[in-house]
N, C-alpha and C positions, 0 to 999 in steps of 0.2 A: 303384479300377478305374474307367476312363472308358468310358462309352458314346459312340458316335460321333455327333456332332451338329455344328452350326455352332459354330465357336470358333477357337481359335488354330490357325495353320498351322505345321507343323513342317518344318524343313529336310530331315530324313530320317525316314522311317517304316520300321522294320525289320519286315517281315512274315514270320511263321514264326520269331519270335524264340526260341521255346522248343525248336526242333529242336536237334540236336547241334551243327551248325555255326552255327546262328542264335545260340545262347548265346555262342559264342566271338566272333562278330562284335559282339554286344552288349557284351562285356567290352572289346573294342578301342575301340568308340565311346565307352564310358564313361570311357576314359582318353585321349581325343583332343579336348580343347578346341581350337577354331580360333583361333589367335593373332590378336588385334586385331579380332575380329568376334564378334558374338553367334551362338550356335549352339544350336538346340533339336532334340531328337529324341525319338521315341516308339517303344515296343515295340508290336507288334501280332500277333494270332493268334486262334485260335478257342477257346482254353482259358483262361477268366478266372483260375482258381486258379493255374495254372502261370505265367501272365504276372505275376500279383501276387507270386508267390514270387521270380521272376527280378528284378522291380523292387526288391523288398526286399533281395535279395542285392547289388544294384548301388548301393544308396542311399548308401553311404559312399565311392563312387568319386569321383574328381575332377570328373567331368562326368556325373552320372547321368541316366537318361531322364526326360523331363518328364511323360510319361503312358504308360498302357497301354491300347490300343484293341482292342476285340473285334470280329472279323468272320470269318465262315466263308468258305473259299475258293470255295464253291459257292453263295454268296448274292450275286447281282449288286448288289442295292441296298445291302447292307452294304459291299461293296467300293467302290462309287461314293462312298459317304459317307466311307470311309477315304481314298480318293484325293483327295477334296475338302479334306482336312486336310494334304496333303503337297506339298512341292516335288519331292522324290525319294522313290520307293518302292524299297526293296531287298528282294528276295524270295528266300527259301530253301525254298520249299514243294515240294520234290521228292517223288516223281517229277513233274516238271513236266508231262509229257504227261497225267497224271491230274488234277493239282490246280492247274496254273499259268495256264491260259488266261484265266480270269475276271479276274484281276488285270491281265494284259496288255491285255485288251480295255478295261477301265476306264481305265487310264492312257492308252492310245492315244486314246480318245474324249474324255477330259477335259483333255488337254494336260499331263499330269504325267510328268516324267522317271522312268525305270525302269532298274534293273540287276539282274542275278542271277548265279548261278554254275552254271547248267545246263551239261551236256555232251551233251544229247540233241539231236543234229543234226537228226533228222527233225522234232522238235517246233519247233525254231528256224525251219526252213524253212516249216512250216505257219503259224507266227505271222506271218512276213513276208508270206506270200501272203494271209492273212486280214485283217490289221490295218494294213498299211503305209499304205493310203489314208487311214484315219482318223487315223493319227499324223501324216502329212504335212499334213492339214487342221488339226489341233489344235495342232501344234508340239511334240508329245511326242517326246523322244529316248529310244529304247529300246536298251539296250546289254546283250547277253547274254554268257555265257561269261567272267565276270570273276574266276575263281579260277585255280588252277593250270592248269586248262584254261579259258582259253587265253592268259593274260597273258604268261608267259615267251615263248611262241611269237610271239604277235601283236606285243607291244611290242618283243620282241627283234629281229624282222625289221625293224620300223620304225626302231629305233635304229641297227641295223647299216647299213641303207640310207642313213640320214641321214649317218652317218660316211663311208660310201663316196662320197656326193656331195660332202662337204666335202673329202675327200682327193684323189679321183680325177676329180671332175667328172662322174661317170657312176655308175649303179647297178650292183649285182652281178646278173649274169644267172642265177645259181643259188645257193641257200643250203641247207646241210644242218644239221639240228638233231640233237644227240645228248643223251640223258639220260646224263650221265657217272657220277653217283652220287646215291643218295637213301636215306633211311630214313624210313619212315612206315607208316601203316596205313589200313584202310578203316573207314568207318562204315556202319551199317545203311542210311542214306539213300542212300549211293552204290551199295551193292549193289542196292537196290530200283530205282534209276534205270537201272542197267546192265541188270538183268534185264528190266525193262519194255521197254526199247528193243530188246533182242535178240528178245524174244517177239513184239513188234509187227511188227518187220521180217521175222521168219521167216514170219509169217502173211500177208504182203503182198508177193509177188514183184515187182510193179511198183515199189512204194516202195523195196524193197531194191535194185533196179537203179539207181534214181534216187540213192539215198544212196551208192552205190558210186563215184559220180563225185567227183573232188576239187573240182569246181566246183558241188557241190550247193547251196551257199548263195549263189551268184552269181545271185540272182533279185531281182525287185522293180523298181520304176520308177526307182530311183536307182542301180542297179547296171549297169555297162557289160556288154555281152554277154561271156560266157566265151570265152576263146580256145580253139583246138583243140590246144594244146600237150600232148603226152603227159607226164604227171607220173610221176616215179619213186616207188616205194613199196617199203619193206623188209618183205617177207612171210616171209622165211626167213633163216637165217644168211648174212651177207654181210661183205665186207671194207670197212673204212673207207678211202676213197681217200687220206686224209691220211697215215696211218701204218701201214696194214695191220691194225689191230686188228679184232677180230670185233664185228659188230653183230647185234642181234636186233630183232624187231618191238617197237614201243613201243605200249603199251595205248591211249594217248590220241591217237595219230597221226591217226586218222580224224576226230577232232574238230578238232584244232588246225590241220591242213592246210586244212580247209575254211574256217575263220575267217580264216586268212592270205590265202587266195585271195579271200575276200569283201572284205577290206580293199583288196586290189589292185584289184578291180573297182570298188569305191566311189570310188576315186581315179582311175579311167580308165586303169589299167595304166601307172603311171609307171616300173615296172621293165622294161617291154617285154613284148610279147605272148608271147615265148618264155621268160619267167621260169619257173624250176622250183624246187620246194621239197619237201623230204622230212624225215621224222623217224625216229629209231631209238633203241634202247637200246644203249649201249656196254658190251660184255661183257668186254673185255680182250684181251690178246695171247696168241699161242701156243696150245698145246693146251688150257690151262685156259680161255682165252677162248672157244675153239670149243665146249667142253663146256657152258659157261654159256649161250652163244648157243643151242645145241641145246635145253637144258633150258627156257630162257625161251620159245622158240618152241613147244615141245610143251606147256608149261604153259598158255600163253595159249589154245592151241587146245582143250586138254582142259577148261579152265574154261568157255569159250564153249559147248562141246557139253554140258557138265553142266548149265549154266543153261538151256539150251534144252529139255532133256528133263525133263518134269514130275516123275517120281519122284526123279531125282538133284537137281533144283532144290529140291524140298521137303526132301530130306535135308540138303543143304548149308545152306539157310537156317535149318533147325532146329538143326543140331548143329555146324556148322563156321564159318559166317559170322555177323558181327554183325547184330543186328536193328535196325530203326529206333529211333533214340534212343541207340544204343550206338556207341562208337568208341574211339579211342586215349585212354589216360589222359593227365593233365596231364604226368606225367613222360615218357611216350613222345612226346608232342607236342614238348616242349622239347628232348628228345634227338634229334629228327628234323632233317633238313636236305635240301637238294637242290643239285645243281650241274648246270647245263645249258650246252652250248656251241653256238654258231651260227657257221658258217664259210661264206665265199664267196670268189670269185676275181674280181678286177677285170679289165676288158678288157686291161690291160697285163700280166696274169698274176700280179700281186701279190696275195697272200692276206690277207684281213682277217677277224678273228673278234670275237665278243662272248661274254662269260661272264655268265650269270645265276645267282645263287646266293641261297639263303635259309637262315636259321638256325632254322627250325621245320620240322616235318614238312610236306610239300607239300600233302597233301590237306586238312588241317584248320588247323594253326597258321598256315601261310603263306597258305592260301586265305582264312581269316577276315580277315587283315590286308589282303590284296589287294582283296577285295570291299568291305570297309568303306571303304578309301581310294578305290575307284572311285566309291562313292556320294558321298563328300565332294567328290571332284573334279567330279562332275556338279553338285553343289549350289553350289560356290564358284568353280570354275576354268574352266568351260566357258561361253562367251558365250551370249547369247540366240538366239532363232530366226533373227534376221538374220544371225548368224555361222554357226550350225549348225542348219539347218532340221529340222523334225520328220521322223521315220522311224526305221527300224531301222539302227543303226550297229554297228560293231565297236569294241572298246576302243581300238585304235590309230588308227582313222580319226577318232574323235571326240576322244580324250583324249591319245593319243600321248605327246609329250614332257612334258606337264604331269603325267601320271600316273606316268611314270618318275621324275620329280623328287620327287613325293610319296612314292613307295615308298622311294626312297633316303634321304629325310630322316626318315621317320616309322616305318619298319619295318626288318626285317632282310633285305629283298629288295633286291639290288643288281645293277645292270647296268654292266659294265665292258668296254671295248674292249680286245682283246688282239691281238697280231700286227700286222704291217704296219710 
């Protein structure tokens, strides 16, 4: 076990390595040597015995961690010492609103690049408002939402718009995203993050109104002002304008849409001030599709209400939902998958689409791969501060095409243009 002191600097430090998803990320990193270049990485967290056990479990992997570093998420000096040993810090310490700010602050102040897999929009905005000035001064690039929320959405829109520019010489004015099919499960960490966000927003009406805006993350000194364009949102069963299939609300839409619009704002709105973006779950056609759409809509509403009311929340977390540290089995993760479609229409009326698919469950198997490759992309593929200055970025705005290429070459996550 390593105490944190002056010494070797690691390309990537995985903080929260013994969490459910952290251990999956560690497995991916241990099997991901960087061809033609040296690569060092370290585990980090607050529990020495668990870190040492994980390190031992990875010892026989092709590229095991170099060290295990101990630091508590609420110990500022320990976190600063940890960041002093890292080029990139990858954090899995959710709920981030409870445990994540100390590490963000340390990275922003010390000029260390950072990424995570949060989906807590209210916390992301808070971090931008509190720490962007420090990151801009130090050169730290901080990239949040690097898992299933929100890489397929953010990178998908970016890739589709690049193809539209290549084919038509103009961007798509509107893009619709649908989750077409998926198999996967929840972990206790995801449940805790979702519950914490719902409870915090329910107790703060002003913040709840702020987060209701699709432009909630279009803040900070580097973001262009949000346009006034009204954005569509699927809140109840609706028809897909492509083929009349039924759509239902998508659980992650309120996260992903805000990330996509921040990317657009960071780039000074290259798709036009009237650009619109929406997300939904594809339920199918005919009466069966309508029934599924109704069930999904009612189910999401009931889950939100149950998590907000303390007695039902306690009952669910005790008896029905996984606890922190629990999640889908290896067999369930490997049997999982997802298929996402993004579609838009060119000014000429020609339709263009993109399919994003993965061969692991979206929340854990695929998310672990995505977040690990985002950290490696930050470490090896993104230029220095002269090319990409310090501040809070989105995955597409900072890593875009480079990260799409990494995912296609090194994981089961693929981006494929369709139609047109």
